[in-house]
N, C-alpha and C positions, 0 to 999 in steps of 0.2 A: 387431673393429674398429681400424682403423688410428689412431692419436695424430693430428689435426692439429698439435700441437704439437711445435718439436723441442728434441735438448737445449740447454740455456743452458750457457755457459764461468762457468767460478768466478771471481764479485767479489772483488774488495780488500776482505779486512777492515781496519778499521780498530780500534783499541784504545777502550774507553771506559770510563770511574771512571762508573760509577751505582748508585744506590740502592734496591735492591730491597724495605726493608724499607716505604717509602714505596707502593708499588705494593702491596703485598700488605696493605698495612692497609686502603688506601683500598676495594680490593675485599671484604675481609675486612665493611666499614664500610656500604659497599654492600648487601652481602649482609642486613646487618642493618637496613635499611632497611623502609619501607613498601615494595608495587611502584606507589605514585604517585610516592613520591619517587627510587625507582631507575630509574623511564625518562625517565634524563634526556636519551636522543635518542630519544625515543618520538613527537616532536612529526607533526605532521601534513607537515611535509616531509623527514622523516627517509627514509634508506635505504641500504642494506646491501649488501657482496657481498664474498666472501672466495673466490678462485682458486686451483687449483693451476695456476701458470703453462704445465708440461711437459703435461697431459695436459689441460687444460680443465675438468678437475670443480671443481666449486662445494660448497665446504663451509660456506657459511655464507651466508643472502641473506635480506634482509626488501626490501621495495616496489623489488627490482630493477628492475623493468621500467616504473617509474612514473615518468614526466616529471618532470623535476628543473631548477632555475634551475644551470647548470656554474657561475657566478660565474669568478673564472680559473684554471679547470679547465680553462675556454677553452682558456687558452693552449697545452694540450698540443695542439693540435689543431693550434693555428697551428705551433710548432715543427715537429709534423709535416709539414705543407706546407710548410713551413722545409729544412729537412732533404732533401724530397724534392730539389727546388730546388739544392740542394749536391751532393746525390749525381748530379744530370742534369747542372750544370755549367753550370747557367742563372746562377747567384752565386755569390760566393767568401767566405771569413770574413774574410776583408781586404777587401773592397768596400765603401765608403763608402754610408753609406746620408742618400739627403737628409731633411730635417727639412719636413714641411709647416705652415702654418697648421694645418691640420686634426688632425695627430698632436701640436702642442703643444696644443691644445686638450683633450686628454683630461683627464679629471678622476684623482684622486690615487686610488690609490698608482703615482706618474708617477716618473721622473729630474727632471723640467722640463725638455724638452728644448725649445730655443730655434728658430723658426721659420726657416730659413736657414742653418744648422749641419746639420754630419755627425756621424755617426756609424760605426762598423766594425758589421758584421755581425755578428763574434762578440761584439763588447759587448751589441748590442742582442739577441740570447740568452742572456749571462746576466743581465742587466737583467731581462727575463721572467720567468726563473727563479726569481733569488735574491728579488731585492726586487720582483716581480711587477709589474714598471713597465708600464702600461698605455701611456705615449708610446713605449714600445721597442716591443710588440708591435703597436701601427700601423704604425707606421715597416715595419717589416718585412711588415706586408701588403700598403704601401702600394707596397715597392720588388718583392715576387712580383706582388700581384696586378694591379699599373698603379692602383686604389684599392682603399679597403677593404673597400668592397660589394661587388667583384668578386671580393675574395681571400675573404670570405665566402661565396659562391655555390663557390667552388673548396674551402672547406674541408667543405661541405655534400654535393656533389658526393663528395667523398674519403670521406669519411666513409661514406658510404652503399655506395661500392664495397669498404670493408672491414668491411660488413655492420653499421656500426652505423646502425639503421634508424628509429631514434628519436630520434637528433637531427638538430636543425636550428642553424647559426649565423650571425648576423646579424652580426657584429664580430669583432675577432681579439685584443679585449683582455679580454673576458668581463666589461663594463659591461652593467648592466640592460638588458634589451630584453625584451619579453611572448613574444617569440616566439622567444627565444635557450635551448632545452632542450636536455636529454641524458636517461639513465638511470643509476646504479650498472653497469647491464652492460656498457651503449658503455665507459662508461670504462675500464673493465677489459679489454673487446676492444683500446682504444685503447692504451692500458700495453702489453700483451702488443704491437702490432703495435711500439711504439716499443724496446722492448728486443732484437726479433724483427729489426725491419729496419733499425735503426739502429744498429750496434752503437759504432759509432765513434763518434757522437754523444752516445751516452744519456749519458757521464760531464757532461754539463753535470748534470743532474739531480743530483749527488751532489755538486757544487761547494758547500762552506759559506760562501766570499764570495768577492768580487773587489773590486778597488778601481778606480775612474771617477772620472774629476779630480781623483784626489789623496784619495777618499773611500772607507771601507774599506765596502764593500755585503753585509752578511751575507744567509744562507739564513733564508726564513722559516718554513722546512720542520725544525723542533725533532725529528721521529721519525729524519731523520740521524745527531742524537747521543744522541738518547735508548733507541733501540731498536736491540737487539744484529741485523744483519745489515740494517740498514734501507739501499737504495742510491740511494733517487728514490722519488717521482717529484714533486708539488706539492702546496700549499693554497691556497685559496680562500674570498672570504667576501665577500660582499653582506650587506645586511637582509633580501631576502627569501630569499636560497639558506641563510642561514645560514654556519655554520663546515662547510666541506669538506676533505677529504684524501683524496689517490691516493697511497699508499702500494706499493713493491716490498721485498719481503725476502726473505733467502735466510741457509738455515743446513741444512748438507751438502750435498747435490745437489737441494732441495728450494726451488724459489722460491714464493713467495707474492705475489700481486697482491689490495689490499687495496683498498675504498672506500668511504668512510664522508661522505654529506651528510646535512646539515641539524642539524649541532650545533649546541648554545648557547654554548657557548667554545672556544677553541682547545685548552682543558684537558681538556677532554668529551670531544670529539674526540679528542685523541689518545692519551688511556685509554683510552677504547672501541676504537680500533681494534689499540693493542696486545694490549687481552683476546681482541679477536677472532683476532689472528694467534697469536697464544700457545695458545688452545685449537685453530685449524685445525691449526698443526703439530704440536700433541699428538694429536687426529685422526688427522695421517698419519704417527702414530710418529717423527715428529723429537724428541729429546730437546731438553727445553733446556738449553743449557751454563751450567757454573757460571756463568761471567763473564757471562752471558745473563741481564744483570738494567735495568728501566728507572727512571726517577724523573720523576715528573710529580706537581706541585703538586696537594695537596688540594682546596683550591677550587676548586668550581664541578664538585664532583662531584655535587650535585645537581642540579636543571635547573632554567631559570627557568619563568615561570607557562605558557607554552603546549605546557610537555609532556602527553602525551595516554598512552595506553596506547599498545602497542607494535606491537600490532595492531588497528590504525585499522579498523572495521566497513568492508569491502568493498575495500578497497584494500592491505589487509597480505598478504606472503608470506614465510613461512620455511622455507627446506631447507635438508638437511644429509645430504651424501655422494650423492644420488641427482639430481642436476639436472648439464648441465652449460653452458660461459658461451656457447654457441652456440646454446642452445634456449630460446627465448621463454618462459616457462609463462601470463607474466599478459598481458593489454591494458595497455597503456600509458595510465598516470591522465592525467585534466586540470592543466596546470601551474597553481596558484595565482596570482590578478593581482600584479601589483608596484601601489604607489604610488607619489608623490612620492617618498620618505625612502627611497625604494629605491636612488634613483640614485646614494646613498653610499657609497663603497665603503671601508673601514677596514686596515688593515693588519692582518697575519696575525701576525704576533709580535715581539718585544722584541728587538733588537739584540746579535748575540753577536762574540767577539772573533777568530772563526778567522782564518784567513788564507789564501788561494790564490798557490800558488805566483808566477801570473802578475799583472803588475802592468801600470794602461792607462796613460797621462798625457794628457793634454788639457786643455782649457779649462775652469776650473769652472764647475759649475752648479748649482743649486736643485734637490732633492727634494722631495715634500712627503710 
């Protein structure tokens, strides 16, 4: 059988000074805890998948086809459609994006854009990736689609064309909507297409920070610093979704795409992703390099009160080595219903002080 995926080019590696002993101690501590305490990501909203990007082989999967709320991972689909518009010369990076009342009304996290002002397409892309700015994502949606509602329809149609059969999009940002759902498998497929279809734009997902109106905007994705070989993609959080993450990491000639949905904290999510990636690299015979070390803080190793056994009755699936990214092994499960509290979106990570070589100077605004 001919593999669907084509080979990937070697990414640029960045040297990282990391602490291996902390993560090893955390994993050792976790192994000594009772099963109920170890199930840090075993809540009803948990899903995960790890995929070998060159072959489509799924090395790890739990609830991979159960519907989940994407939160700001929605912006991956938003940017896919935006990158298509750039490729087709319907928009340009330097094009000015007008800020509407609707865009300015987006809830945090946001840049705090003011109605009647403008930003460039590239600034909006960088803000959507790094700060996960909801107003920037909405502005891009209105530019490409004419309205955010129409853009969401474009997102859904494009997702279906890519094979994302369990994904429906209702907005460009990922702010809560009970009808906006996806799956871990669909998100892994989307990440694959972002990497393969837009090699000239993929670098945006590894930008550590950028300057906007005189302020340094850091990237929320700590995996870029904390995991050797990680080169993108995105974090996401809402109350209903939990802490979500899509990561691409490459070691040697092997690139893995990982998706973790429904963690109870950023630290828990990142540590779990690192463990899944390490295990899968090991299963594929990729040696852990001497400098491949991680530093994640130990708090949050034990789950929140809503943790549940990893294999929830009638909802879970765990596969190792005998599955493929495009084979949907289980029917999609219904998504949980959000409450009013779910409308509050929190920032995903603390600011760091890494600088992007490009700077952007314009009128000052406030973000939240």
